[in-house]
N, CA, C and O of each residue as an XYZ file, in Angstrom:
552
protein
N      12.264     -5.976      9.483
C      12.099     -4.827      8.606
C      11.217     -3.804      9.314
O      10.046     -4.070      9.587
N      11.778     -2.638      9.611
C      11.061     -1.611     10.365
C      10.117     -0.773      9.509
O       9.106     -0.274     10.004
N      10.442     -0.619      8.229
C       9.630      0.181      7.316
C       9.563     -0.515      5.962
O      10.408     -1.339      5.612
N       8.536     -0.152      5.226
C       8.370     -0.642      3.862
C       7.976      0.568      3.019
O       6.876      1.102      3.164
N       8.880      0.995      2.140
C       8.664      2.189      1.320
C       8.477      1.808     -0.143
O       9.225      0.998     -0.690
N       7.471      2.402     -0.759
C       7.293      2.333     -2.203
C       7.522      3.755     -2.703
O       6.649      4.615     -2.588
N       8.698      3.985     -3.255
C       9.045      5.315     -3.754
C       8.448      5.509     -5.144
O       8.436      4.582     -5.953
N       7.959      6.698     -5.417
C       7.419      7.008     -6.730
C       8.546      7.081     -7.757
O       9.604      7.647     -7.484
N       8.320      6.515     -8.921
C       9.308      6.557    -10.003
C       9.517      7.977    -10.522
O      10.467      8.228    -11.264
N       8.642      8.910    -10.141
C       8.817     10.310    -10.548
C       9.916     10.987     -9.739
O      10.399     12.056    -10.113
N      10.308     10.366     -8.633
C      11.290     10.970     -7.748
C      10.669     11.868     -6.695
O      11.375     12.405     -5.842
N       9.362     12.035     -6.745
C       8.638     12.859     -5.777
C       7.668     11.980     -5.008
O       6.728     11.432     -5.582
N       7.894     11.846     -3.724
C       6.920     11.183     -2.876
C       6.974      9.673     -2.896
O       7.844      9.053     -3.507
N       6.005      9.111     -2.198
C       5.915      7.667     -2.103
C       4.914      7.262     -1.041
O       4.190      8.086     -0.483
N       4.897      5.970     -0.781
C       3.998      5.366      0.194
C       4.858      4.616      1.199
O       5.630      3.734      0.824
N       4.726      4.967      2.481
C       5.541      4.378      3.525
C       4.650      3.668      4.532
O       3.699      4.252      5.052
N       4.961      2.405      4.805
C       4.314      1.631      5.861
C       5.316      1.564      7.009
O       6.481      1.238      6.786
N       4.884      1.867      8.238
C       5.799      1.884      9.372
C       5.035      1.656     10.675
O       3.807      1.567     10.674
N       5.760      1.563     11.771
C       5.197      1.426     13.111
C       4.281      0.200     13.210
O       3.159      0.279     13.711
N       4.788     -0.923     12.723
C       4.053     -2.182     12.755
C       3.865     -2.641     14.197
O       4.777     -2.524     15.016
N       2.672     -3.168     14.504
C       2.412     -3.717     15.832
C       1.714     -5.069     15.689
O       0.721     -5.154     14.966
N       2.182     -6.106     16.332
C       3.434     -6.155     17.063
C       4.617     -6.050     16.100
O       4.481     -6.277     14.898
N       5.767     -5.704     16.648
C       6.933     -5.424     15.813
C       7.440     -6.628     15.022
O       7.687     -6.475     13.826
N       7.609     -7.805     15.600
C       8.212     -8.904     14.813
C       7.277     -9.402     13.705
O       6.118     -9.716     13.977
N       7.760     -9.478     12.465
C       6.906     -9.944     11.364
C       6.571    -11.431     11.452
O       5.807    -11.941     10.633
N       7.134    -12.129     12.436
C       6.769    -13.531     12.642
C       5.426    -13.644     13.350
O       4.817    -14.714     13.355
N       4.957    -12.548     13.949
C       3.655    -12.531     14.613
C       2.629    -11.867     13.695
O       2.974    -10.955     12.942
N       1.372    -12.314     13.749
C       0.340    -11.675     12.918
C       0.214    -10.194     13.230
O       0.222     -9.790     14.393
N       0.101     -9.409     12.205
C       0.054     -7.953     12.360
C      -1.314     -7.514     12.887
O      -2.349     -8.021     12.455
N      -1.304     -6.570     13.821
C      -2.542     -6.029     14.377
C      -2.828     -4.633     13.841
O      -3.981     -4.285     13.585
N      -1.756     -3.819     13.670
C      -1.939     -2.463     13.158
C      -0.616     -1.957     12.600
O       0.445     -2.530     12.845
N      -0.710     -0.871     11.847
C       0.459     -0.229     11.267
C       0.075      1.197     10.895
O      -1.103      1.556     10.884
N       1.074      1.994     10.595
C       0.833      3.363     10.136
C       1.214      3.463      8.672
O       2.072      2.725      8.188
N       0.571      4.378      7.976
C       0.821      4.617      6.557
C       1.008      6.116      6.364
O       0.269      6.923      6.928
N       2.010      6.478      5.556
C       2.216      7.881      5.188
C       2.334      7.956      3.678
O       3.096      7.202      3.073
N       1.594      8.850      3.076
C       1.712      9.107      1.645
C       2.255     10.522      1.490
O       1.817     11.448      2.172
N       3.223     10.675      0.576
C       3.800     11.988      0.304
C       3.852     12.216     -1.200
O       4.001     11.281     -1.987
N       3.725     13.484     -1.578
C       3.830     13.859     -2.990
C       3.995     15.375     -3.051
O       3.126     16.115     -2.590
N       5.093     15.831     -3.613
C       5.423     17.259     -3.660
C       5.257     17.877     -2.271
O       6.044     17.555     -1.382
N       4.281     18.738     -2.045
C       4.103     19.409     -0.759
C       3.007     18.774      0.088
O       2.502     19.397      1.022
N       2.641     17.544     -0.233
C       1.594     16.828      0.488
C       2.224     15.761      1.375
O       3.142     15.056      0.956
N       1.725     15.648      2.608
C       2.097     14.556      3.498
C       0.903     14.264      4.386
O       0.379     15.165      5.041
N       0.471     13.013      4.412
C      -0.651     12.615      5.268
C      -0.374     11.220      5.785
O       0.192     10.385      5.079
N      -0.775     10.972      7.024
C      -0.585      9.640      7.578
C      -1.771      9.252      8.431
O      -2.544     10.090      8.894
N      -1.885      7.949      8.621
C      -3.035      7.408      9.330
C      -2.672      6.076      9.963
O      -1.765      5.386      9.498
N      -3.382      5.718     11.028
C      -3.278      4.396     11.641
C      -4.220      3.457     10.905
O      -5.344      3.829     10.568
N      -3.753      2.236     10.659
C      -4.578      1.233      9.986
C      -4.697      0.029     10.906
O      -3.693     -0.516     11.362
N      -5.923     -0.378     11.174
C      -6.193     -1.567     11.970
C      -6.202     -2.772     11.037
O      -6.935     -2.787     10.048
N      -5.400     -3.773     11.343
C      -5.305     -4.946     10.476
C      -6.236     -6.070     10.912
O      -6.720     -6.820     10.065
N      -6.494     -6.205     12.190
C      -7.432     -7.213     12.658
C      -6.966     -8.649     12.551
O      -7.763     -9.565     12.754
N      -5.736     -8.869     12.248
C      -5.125    -10.202     12.197
C      -5.574    -11.081     11.027
O      -4.898    -12.069     10.739
N      -6.648    -10.782     10.355
C      -7.159    -11.659      9.297
C      -7.022    -11.004      7.928
O      -7.984    -10.429      7.417
N      -5.845    -11.085      7.337
C      -5.576    -10.520      6.010
C      -5.915     -9.045      5.949
O      -6.343     -8.538      4.911
N      -5.722     -8.355      7.069
C      -5.982     -6.925      7.109
C      -4.787     -6.121      6.646
O      -4.612     -4.967      7.038
N      -3.969     -6.732      5.813
C      -2.804     -6.030      5.293
C      -2.710     -6.292      3.789
O      -3.271     -7.269      3.292
N      -2.003     -5.422      3.065
C      -1.980     -5.528      1.609
C      -0.893     -6.423      1.013
O      -0.678     -6.360     -0.197
N      -0.201     -7.245      1.787
C       0.843     -8.108      1.210
C       0.303     -8.987      0.078
O       0.962     -9.090     -0.957
N      -0.870     -9.629      0.227
C      -1.391    -10.428     -0.898
C      -1.688     -9.576     -2.143
O      -1.524    -10.045     -3.269
N      -2.118     -8.346     -1.941
C      -2.381     -7.428     -3.052
C      -1.090     -7.151     -3.819
O      -1.067     -7.223     -5.048
N      -0.008     -6.832     -3.090
C       1.265     -6.548     -3.742
C       1.852     -7.806     -4.394
O       2.480     -7.721     -5.449
N       1.649     -8.964     -3.771
C       2.103    -10.229     -4.377
C       1.343    -10.491     -5.679
O       1.922    -10.975     -6.651
N       0.048    -10.170     -5.696
C      -0.761    -10.342     -6.903
C      -0.283     -9.407     -8.014
O      -0.219     -9.811     -9.176
N       0.050     -8.173     -7.673
C       0.593     -7.245     -8.669
C       1.886     -7.804     -9.264
O       2.100     -7.729    -10.474
N       2.740     -8.361     -8.417
C       4.012     -8.917     -8.882
C       3.781    -10.112     -9.813
O       4.478    -10.262    -10.817
N       2.805    -10.959     -9.481
C       2.494    -12.121    -10.339
C       1.976    -11.681    -11.714
O       2.220    -12.342    -12.723
N       1.266    -10.568    -11.732
C       0.657    -10.091    -12.977
C       1.462     -8.959    -13.609
O       0.895     -8.123    -14.314
N       2.755     -8.918    -13.374
C       3.576     -7.787    -13.813
C       3.491     -7.526    -15.307
O       3.726     -6.397    -15.738
N       3.163     -8.532    -16.113
C       3.061     -8.311    -17.557
C       1.774     -7.589    -17.944
O       1.617     -7.148    -19.082
N       0.860     -7.474    -16.988
C      -0.343     -6.698    -17.271
C      -1.618     -7.335    -16.778
O      -1.712     -8.552    -16.619
N      -2.581     -6.500    -16.545
C      -3.916     -6.905    -16.154
C      -4.854     -5.890    -16.756
O      -4.429     -4.818    -17.186
N      -6.114     -6.219    -16.787
C      -7.079     -5.257    -17.336
C      -7.828     -4.606    -16.182
O      -8.083     -5.224    -15.149
N      -8.162     -3.370    -16.384
C      -8.910     -2.643    -15.370
C      -8.066     -2.212    -14.195
O      -6.893     -1.862    -14.332
N      -8.694     -2.246    -13.039
C      -8.080     -1.746    -11.823
C      -8.108     -2.851    -10.765
O      -9.134     -3.502    -10.570
N      -6.988     -3.059    -10.090
C      -6.932     -3.986     -8.966
C      -7.076     -3.157     -7.696
O      -6.434     -2.115     -7.561
N      -7.921     -3.615     -6.754
C      -8.263     -2.812     -5.585
C      -8.084     -3.623     -4.304
O      -8.416     -4.807     -4.248
N      -7.558     -2.966     -3.286
C      -7.492     -3.533     -1.936
C      -7.929     -2.451     -0.967
O      -7.596     -1.278     -1.139
N      -8.694     -2.860      0.077
C      -9.118     -1.899      1.097
C      -8.935     -2.521      2.474
O      -9.193     -3.709      2.669
N      -8.487     -1.710      3.426
C      -8.327     -2.173      4.799
C      -9.691     -2.499      5.411
O     -10.731     -2.104      4.884
N      -9.670     -3.219      6.521
C     -10.903     -3.679      7.157
C     -11.863     -2.558      7.500
O     -13.075     -2.701      7.336
N     -11.328     -1.438      7.977
C     -12.193     -0.333      8.377
C     -12.222      0.802      7.356
O     -12.783      1.864      7.626
N     -11.624      0.584      6.192
C     -11.702      1.551      5.099
C     -10.803      2.756      5.214
O     -10.945      3.703      4.440
N      -9.867      2.752      6.172
C      -8.992      3.909      6.314
C      -7.909      3.977      5.244
O      -7.324      5.037      5.020
N      -7.639      2.853      4.581
C      -6.662      2.796      3.486
C      -7.253      2.027      2.315
O      -7.734      0.904      2.468
N      -7.208      2.650      1.147
C      -7.623      1.983     -0.083
C      -6.500      2.133     -1.103
O      -5.957      3.223     -1.283
N      -6.158      1.034     -1.767
C      -5.140      1.020     -2.814
C      -5.800      0.576     -4.109
O      -6.498     -0.438     -4.139
N      -5.581      1.330     -5.176
C      -6.109      1.005     -6.502
C      -4.946      1.065     -7.476
O      -4.242      2.072     -7.549
N      -4.747      0.004     -8.214
C      -3.627     -0.005     -9.150
C      -4.130     -0.258    -10.565
O      -4.855     -1.219    -10.824
N      -3.731      0.620    -11.469
C      -4.028      0.465    -12.891
C      -2.709      0.612    -13.633
O      -1.690      0.957    -13.035
N      -2.728      0.351    -14.930
C      -1.478      0.453    -15.689
C      -1.762      0.892    -17.116
O      -2.876      0.769    -17.625
N      -0.717      1.404    -17.737
C      -0.843      1.756    -19.146
C      -0.174      0.671    -19.983
O       0.309     -0.324    -19.442
N      -0.146      0.859    -21.282
C       0.388     -0.173    -22.189
C       1.908     -0.242    -22.236
O       2.458     -1.173    -22.824
N       2.594      0.713    -21.635
C       4.056      0.711    -21.709
C       4.726      0.341    -20.389
O       5.931      0.542    -20.237
N       3.970     -0.195    -19.436
C       4.565     -0.695    -18.206
C       4.577      0.250    -17.028
O       5.253     -0.016    -16.035
N       3.844      1.354    -17.113
C       3.717      2.246    -15.956
C       2.518      1.796    -15.130
O       1.433      1.576    -15.667
N       2.719      1.662    -13.838
C       1.631      1.302    -12.925
C       1.316      2.524    -12.076
O       2.218      3.214    -11.602
N       0.054      2.777    -11.894
C      -0.402      3.932    -11.144
C      -1.092      3.447     -9.877
O      -2.218      2.951     -9.930
N      -0.423      3.588     -8.740
C      -0.959      3.164     -7.455
C      -1.643      4.364     -6.818
O      -0.987      5.291     -6.344
N      -2.959      4.332     -6.813
C      -3.747      5.418     -6.231
C      -4.001      5.071     -4.769
O      -4.593      4.038     -4.456
N      -3.551      5.935     -3.894
C      -3.632      5.724     -2.451
C      -4.678      6.672     -1.883
O      -4.639      7.876     -2.138
N      -5.608      6.128     -1.114
C      -6.616      6.957     -0.460
C      -6.547      6.708      1.044
O      -6.644      5.568      1.499
N      -6.378      7.781      1.809
C      -6.376      7.721      3.261
C      -7.584      8.475      3.784
O      -7.957      9.521      3.252
N      -8.197      7.932      4.838
C      -9.312      8.612      5.492
C      -9.421      8.106      6.925
O      -9.247      6.910      7.161
N      -9.706      8.983      7.890
C      -9.731      8.572      9.287
C     -10.991      7.820      9.696
O     -10.999      7.164     10.738
N     -12.032      7.896      8.918
C     -13.295      7.245      9.260
C     -14.226      7.214      8.061
O     -13.857      7.623      6.960
N     -15.410      6.733      8.282
C     -16.376      6.584      7.196
C     -17.413      7.712      7.122
O     -18.317      7.672      6.288
N     -17.280      8.708      7.990
C     -18.241      9.808      7.983
C     -17.993     10.722      6.783
O     -16.840     10.957      6.421
N     -19.046     11.238      6.164
C     -18.877     12.134      5.015
C     -18.086     13.399      5.339
O     -17.491     13.994      4.440
N     -18.067     13.821      6.606
C     -17.351     15.042      6.988
C     -15.881     14.780      7.292
O     -15.121     15.730      7.484
N     -15.458     13.515      7.340
C     -14.053     13.191      7.591
C     -13.201     13.624      6.413
O     -13.660     13.637      5.271
N     -11.944     13.981      6.702
C     -11.016     14.342      5.630
C     -10.660     13.111      4.810
O     -10.810     11.978      5.266
N     -10.194     13.350      3.610
C      -9.765     12.283      2.709
C      -8.619     12.815      1.870
O      -8.676     13.934      1.362
N      -7.575     12.005      1.727
C      -6.422     12.371      0.912
C      -6.248     11.312     -0.164
O      -6.296     10.114      0.119
N      -6.049     11.752     -1.388
C      -5.812     10.839     -2.504
C      -4.541     11.280     -3.211
O      -4.392     12.450     -3.565
N      -3.628     10.344     -3.415
C      -2.380     10.631     -4.138
C      -2.056      9.429     -5.012
O      -2.428      8.301     -4.689
N      -1.367      9.669     -6.111
C      -0.995      8.591     -7.028
C       0.521      8.438     -7.044
O       1.262      9.406     -7.218
N       0.962      7.195     -6.859
C       2.381      6.843     -6.867
C       2.660      6.124     -8.188
O       1.987      5.147     -8.515
N       3.639      6.599     -8.938
C       4.018      5.959    -10.202
C       5.011      4.838     -9.916
O       6.029      5.050     -9.257
N       4.708      3.651    -10.414
C       5.569      2.476    -10.241
C       5.855      1.901    -11.620
O       4.954      1.799    -12.452
N       7.098      1.526    -11.864
C       7.456      0.836    -13.101
C       7.163     -0.658    -12.913
O       7.338     -1.179    -11.812
N       6.726     -1.345    -13.955
C       6.402     -2.767    -13.856
C       7.575     -3.579    -13.309
O       7.361     -4.566    -12.606
N       8.788     -3.188    -13.613
C       9.965     -3.894    -13.125
C      10.166     -3.798    -11.625
O      10.943     -4.568    -11.063
N       9.486     -2.872    -10.962
C       9.581     -2.722     -9.509
C       8.642     -3.666     -8.765
O       8.815     -3.879     -7.565
N       7.658     -4.230     -9.447
C       6.590     -4.957     -8.771
C       7.081     -6.185     -8.014
O       6.591     -6.462     -6.919
N       8.032     -6.925     -8.569
C       8.522     -8.124     -7.881
C       9.178     -7.753     -6.548
O       8.918     -8.392     -5.528
N      10.012     -6.738     -6.557
C      10.662     -6.291     -5.326
C       9.661     -5.759     -4.314
O       9.807     -5.998     -3.116
N       8.660     -5.049     -4.776
C       7.623     -4.528     -3.889
C       6.863     -5.687     -3.248
O       6.609     -5.663     -2.044
N       6.500     -6.696     -4.032
C       5.800     -7.856     -3.494
C       6.631     -8.586     -2.448
O       6.104     -9.013     -1.420
N       7.907     -8.726     -2.702
C       8.809     -9.411     -1.761
C       8.947     -8.607     -0.469
O       8.853     -9.173      0.621
N       9.166     -7.305     -0.575
C       9.316     -6.466      0.617
C       8.020     -6.388      1.421
O       8.057     -6.324      2.649
N       6.882     -6.391      0.741
C       5.594     -6.382      1.446
C       5.449     -7.643      2.295
O       4.993     -7.581      3.437
N       5.841     -8.796      1.727
C       5.780    -10.047      2.487
C       6.680    -10.019      3.702
O       6.313    -10.551      4.750
N       7.848     -9.411      3.589
C       8.780     -9.313      4.714
C       8.248     -8.371      5.792
O       8.370     -8.656      6.984
N       7.664     -7.258      5.379
C       7.169     -6.283      6.354
C       5.916     -6.776      7.063
O       5.861     -6.784      8.293
N       4.908     -7.187      6.296
C       3.619     -7.555      6.882
C       3.626     -8.974      7.436
O       2.838     -9.292      8.327
N       4.505     -9.829      6.920
C       4.503    -11.224      7.312
C       3.599    -11.996      6.371
O       2.602    -11.468      5.877
N       3.945    -13.225      6.131
C       3.160    -14.026      5.203
C       2.013    -14.762      5.879
O       1.081    -15.214      5.214
N       2.081    -14.880      7.193
C       0.962    -15.493      7.907
C      -0.106    -14.442      8.137
O       0.085    -13.261      7.848
N      -1.215    -14.890      8.654
C      -2.385    -14.052      8.972
C      -3.293    -13.892      7.798
O      -4.319    -13.219      7.898
């Protein structure tokens, strides 16, 4: 799997994981690129995975397991903080995946925040595709 896309249910934008290194998902992931788009916004960044659960596949699998609902916000952050994912939901099955990209931890660094709308029925497929893209090992 060369790319892993989470398209927004609004029809505008999404979250794309691509340029996995090393390429075969049978090997532990070292890095990948992320692009978030929404209307006239597009931003992308390199994410260092570090081989030790430095990818969000377990986060997406957890969302899929809890598809009937959870309270509060579920959060995942990359090892160096360049990617943060926050997922909350409403009472009718809409999930709001808030994506934050930043190139570093300095206060002067740029930061992009966008929200991707996901329907609860999409979560199982997203969890499965995340496992295929990132690999289940590592």
